[in-house]
N, C-alpha and C positions, 0 to 999 in steps of 0.2 A: 617667313610665312609670306613676306611680301613677295617671294618667287614662286611659291607653289599656289598662291591664289590670282597669279597673271599671267594668263596664258600667252599675251601679246610678249610679254617680258621672258617667257620661256622658249617663244621661237626665236628670238634674238640671242640668247646667250646658250642654248643646248642645241647639239646638232647629232644627229644618229651616227652611230659608230660605222655604219657601213660606208659614210660619206667622209670618214675622217683620214686625213693623211698622216701617218706615223713617221716621226723624224726626230734629231736629236732637240731636245728644248732649248739649247745654247749651244753657242760657237764656244767649244771647250778648249782653252790656251793650254791649262796645263792640268795633271791629274795625279792625285797622290793617293798610296793605298796605305791604311794604317794596318796594325796590328792588336786591336783594343779589347777584343774579348779574352777575358782570363781564364774563362773555360776552355776555349779555342787553343790559346797559347800552353795553358797546362797540358792538354791531350798531346799536342805535338811535341812537346818537351820530354813527355813520359815516353812517348814512342821513340825518340832518337838520342834521350840522354838520360833516362831512368827520371824515376820520381822525386829523388832527390835533388836532383839539378833541372827541374822541370822549365820554372823561369828562370831567365839569364837576370844577372845581377842588376841589369838598368833598367829593366822591365817595369818595375813597381815607382819607379823615378820619372819617366817619362812615357808620352805616345809615342812608342816606335812606330816608324814608317819609311815608306821608300817612294821613291817617283816613278810613276808608269808612264803609258806612251799613250798621248790622248789622241792620235790618230788612227787608233785600232778601237777605238770606244764607240760602238755601233747601239743604233736602235733596237730595241724589240717590237716582234711584230709588225716590222717595217714593211710598206708596200712597194710594189714594183716602181713607183715613181721615185723611190730614193734608192733602191738597190736594183741590181741586173737581175734577171729571172734566174740566173745561176746562184743568185744568193739567197733566193726566197723559195717557198713550197708552198702548195695548199696543203692541208694537212687537217685532222680533226679536231684541233685543239681550239675550241671556240669558232669552227668554220673558218676561220681567217688565214690569211698569209703568214707563215712563221718565219721568221729569220733562222738563218744556218751559220754554222760554225765549222770551219774545215780543221780536219784532225791536224796537228802540225807535225813535221818533219824537223830533226834537227840531231846533234851529238848525244848519244847515250853510253853510259859508261858498260865495257866490255864484260866485267865481271863486278856483279855487285858488291861483292866483299873486296875487290882489291882494285882501288883507281890506279895504282900503278900500271895496271895492263891497257891504260888508255881508252879510247873510245869508238864508236862506228857511227855511220850515218844512218837515219832510218826513221820510219813514224813512230810517233809516240805511242807507247802502249798502255800507259797509266794516266788516260785523261781523266780530268776531275771538273767537278764544279766548287764553287765558293759561294754558299750564301753570304750577301753582304748588303747593306743600305750605305747610299751616298747621299752627299748633300751639294747643292750648287750654291758658291759665293756669290753673293750681290752687294750691291753699293758700290761706293768710290773706292779706289785702290789706295793704301793704307802708304802715303808718300808725304813728304815734307819737299820743302824746297832750300837747298843749300847753294850758297854764292861759289861759283866755281872759278877762283882767282886765275887759273890759265886761260880761259875761255871768256871770261869776263862777263857770264850769264849764269842764270840761275838753272841747277840741274835737279829731278826730282830724286829724292832719296827714300827708300823704304824705311818703314820704322815700325816697331813691334806694336801689335794690338794688344790693348787690355781685355779681361774677360768680357765687359760689359760692353767693348765695343765689337767683338766678336760674336756675341750672342745677336746683334743685330744685323751682322753682315751675314747670316746663315738664312739664305733664302727660302730654301725648300728640300724635300728629300725625295730619292728614287730608289728602286729597287736594282740591285745589281748581282750579276753573276761574273764573277773575276776568274774565267777559263784558267784551268793550271795544267800544265804537262808535268806531272811528277817526276818521271824518269828523268827527261831533259833537265828539270830543275836540281836534282840529286847531282849531276855531274857539273853543272855550271856555278851553282850559289857560292862557293868558297871562292874568294873572302868576300865578295861585294856584294852576295845577294841574289835573287832570282832575275834574269836577263830574259832571254828569248823563251823560256818557260812561261812567260807571263804576258811577253809584249804582243801575242798573234790575235787576241780578241779579248775584249771585255764589252759584256751586253747590259744595257741598262733600260728600264722603263720609260716609257716616254711622258708618262703623268708626274709632274711636280706637284708633291703635297706640300704647301707651305708652314712653315713654323706655327704660323698663328693657327692653322687648322689643326695641329697636333697639340696645342698646349690642352686643351680638354682631357687629353690622355698622357700627361705629365705623371711619372712615377719614379721611384727609388731604382736604381741599378739593384743587379744581383748581389753586387758588391756592399750595397747598404752606405758605408761610409768609406773613404780612403784615408788609410793611416790607422786603423783601428787593431789592436791585437799586438801592437807594436811592431806593427810594419811601418815602411817609410811614410812620411808626411810630405806631401807633394810641396814643391818650394813654392814661393810666395805668389810668383806670377802664373802658376797654376791652380791656386786655391780657388774653386768656384763656391761662391755662397748660395749658387742656385743647383749645386751638383744634382743631375738625376740623368734620367732619360727619358723616352717614350714606350706605352703599352702597344707597342706593334706587333702582332701576331703574325708569323713569317711560316711558311710552309714551301716544301720541294716535292715536286712529284718526277717520274720518270715514266716515259709512254715509249716503248720498243718500235720499233718500225711494223714489228708483226700484229699490232694489233691497234685498235682505237682506245683500249682501255689504258689509264694511267694508273699508278701506284705511289700514294703517297708515302715516301720514307724519310721524311724528315720534319719537324715541327719546332721551332725557334720562337725567339722573341728579342726585340731590339733592347730590352732593358739586360740582357746579357752583356753589358760593355762596363769595361771599367773605368776606362776613359771617355769623357763626354765629348760631343762635336764639339762644343766650344773650347774644350782644352787642347783639342787637336788642331784647331784653326789657330789658337795662342800661340801654341809651340811650334807651330809651321813658321810662324811669322818673328819668333823671338829673335832671331838674328837681324831681322829688317828684310826678310823676304816680302816682296811687296804682293798681295794678293788681289787678283784681278776678278771683275764680274766674269762668271761663266766657269771659273775652275770649279773643278770636281776633285771632292775629297770623300775617300770610302772607308767604311768603318773596318775593314779586314773581316775575315769568317766570322760569324755569330754563330756560336755554340752554346748550348746550355749543360747542364751537369749529368743529365741522362744520356742514353745510348741515342734513343730514339731523337734527342736534341742537338743532335751534332750535324753542323751544317757543311759537311764536305765526305766525298767518299775516302778520303784518307782515313777520316775518322769512323765513319760507318763501318768500313770494312777493317779498322783497326790495322793501317798498312798493309791490306791484303791478306789478313790471316782468318777472316771470317766472311759468311757471304750475306750479302741483302738480298731479300726475298721479294719477288714482283708477284703480283697476282696471277700472271698468267703462267707461274710456275718455272718462270725463266729466273736466275740469279745472276749478280753484279757483285764484283768487287770494285771495279774502275769503269769508265762508261765506254759502251760500244757504239760502233757508226750504226747509224739511224735512229740512237736513243734521243728522244726529245727530252728536255729540263725545262721543267714550268716551275717557276718561282711565284707564290702571292704573296701580298702583305695588305693587312688590313687593321682598322683600330674599331672597338667595338665598346659601348659602356652603356648602361641603361641612364636613359635621360640626355647622350651625348649623339644618339646617332651612330651611323656607321661611316667611316672615312675609309675608303679603298684606293689601292696603289695600282691597280690594274695588274698586270702579269710582265713576267721577266722570261721569256721563253725562246728556245732556239734548239735546233735538231742538229746533229754531228754528221757531217758528211766526211767520207774517205779521204785521207791523205793524199796528197798528188807528189809523187818523189822529184826528186831534182835530177834531171833538168824539167821544169816545168813544160809543158808541152799543152796549148790550151785546144788543141784539136781534139784531144784525147777525151774532153769535157763534153764532146757533142758526140761521141760516136755509140751508135745503137746498135747490138749485134741482132740481127734479124732472125738468127739460127741459135738457138741455146744449145750451147755445148753439153755433152755428157759428163758424168764425172769425173770418168778416166782422162778427158781432155782438159778438164778445168783444174784438175788439181793432180799436178804431179811431182815427182821429186820428193815425197814425204820421207822423213827419218823417225823411226819411232824408237823410243828408249823403253826400256822395262827393267824392273826389278823384281828381284825375288819375293815371294809372298804378295806379288800386286796381280789380283786378278783384273785389274783394269788393263793391263797390256793385251792378255789375249782376246777381250770381249772387242778391244778395238781394231784389232787384227782381224777379227770375224768379220766386222763391219765396213772396212776398207776392201776385202776381198769379195763380198757380197757385192759392192759397188763397183768393182771392177778396178779400184785404183790403186795402183802400184806404190810400193812404200819399201823402205830398207829398214830392216830390223837389228839394232844392236842391242847385245844384251852382255856387251863387255865392261859392266859397271857394277862393280862388287859391292852392293848395297843391299843388306838383310833389312828391309823397313820393319819387320818384326820384332827382331832380335836386337838391332843396333840402332837406336832413335839417333845417337849423335851423327851417325853418319848421313842424316839430312841435312848437317850443316856442313858438310866437307865442301873444299872447294870443288870437286868434281863433280858432285850431285848440284851444287849450287849454281856451277856454269850453265846447265842446260834447265834448271827449275828454280829461278831466283827467290820465289815465295817460298822454298822448302817445304813443300806440303805433301801430303799423301793422298794418294798414290801417285809416285814422280813419274806418269807416263805423260809425256809431251810431243805433239806433233810440230815439227818444225820444217819450215820451207829452206830446202837448200839452195 
């Protein structure tokens, strides 16, 4: 009420968004990404291991996580003062400059069904977002001083945090998009987990919502309790007497470059977390790991139980087996160049007002193949090329009972685009559905879909 009724105070503490400089809210020393949504972990487990082995044996015993790369954590909606003009572009989302992310290149498995055939280099084909919420660590580092007998002076040593201490060390929360290259990840993640598939870009919103501001929205997690129904009870150091989460509404929309309209494809909530933020921080420090102010810890992908609550394209398309429809008629299984991914988060309850997180948004730019040539970034063709000049050396595969083959051939011929037509793949998709999973068919159509017509650059 004091702020609402005091215009002089408002002028001192409130600023127009148009004059606001977007930047990282802290100097991030270390970044850790967890995997704490049971619904998400279950979905991914079913896809890759089957329903009976969806959760790994350790998942209900500890917050699973891995160390990310803090150097590639970028602010959302960055202004040109913090990034180059090549990294931002003017777009229709809120009339502001939107951050961009470059499609990565890396190693891709040649045959999705046979890793023994090795890898090739190329741009990621299965680019994905991950809907997450992250928190910043605040306060003094969890260290004690021990006498070093060799050097005759005291050395700081990390010590484990208690749950009470951990709760006090959580400064505030931001939205996060932990961009992922699924096909690069598939090839590299065994045995140590994701590496280059996750280190190219992580985007966060620039507005930190403090823990104090979220307290009116505290709620149960979707799990309700931990250790119920005969499931493992957390070890003593992880037992949280205030176990719960916050009722934070989350959404993801996609805006293709072809339209100013965006399509909301996902709604989720921070309550879909099995392991709480305090438990994540406590487990991180259990070995004596020092946690410093500015460290960033992320939730992992946050998914609910229903399909429209899934927090990644991997889940929404169920590993590419179904299409996600956009309002302009386009469909997606994974993200395309030019797509803008727009994440929003907010809390609202009767009597508590509304608390917003702002946006976490970025548009995807095409990959730059190796070796990198910066001069190509600025090349603008003055004379547009004709279709026959732009698209060359197509190889068109066709299968019996697939009408898609001849319709594509008509379109290519009408455009004057040369192509090679290969019909030497003995697959009858009408009578022999098992053929869709054959090695020969999978080598040109990894998704194993009907009709298996593929345009391939040679």
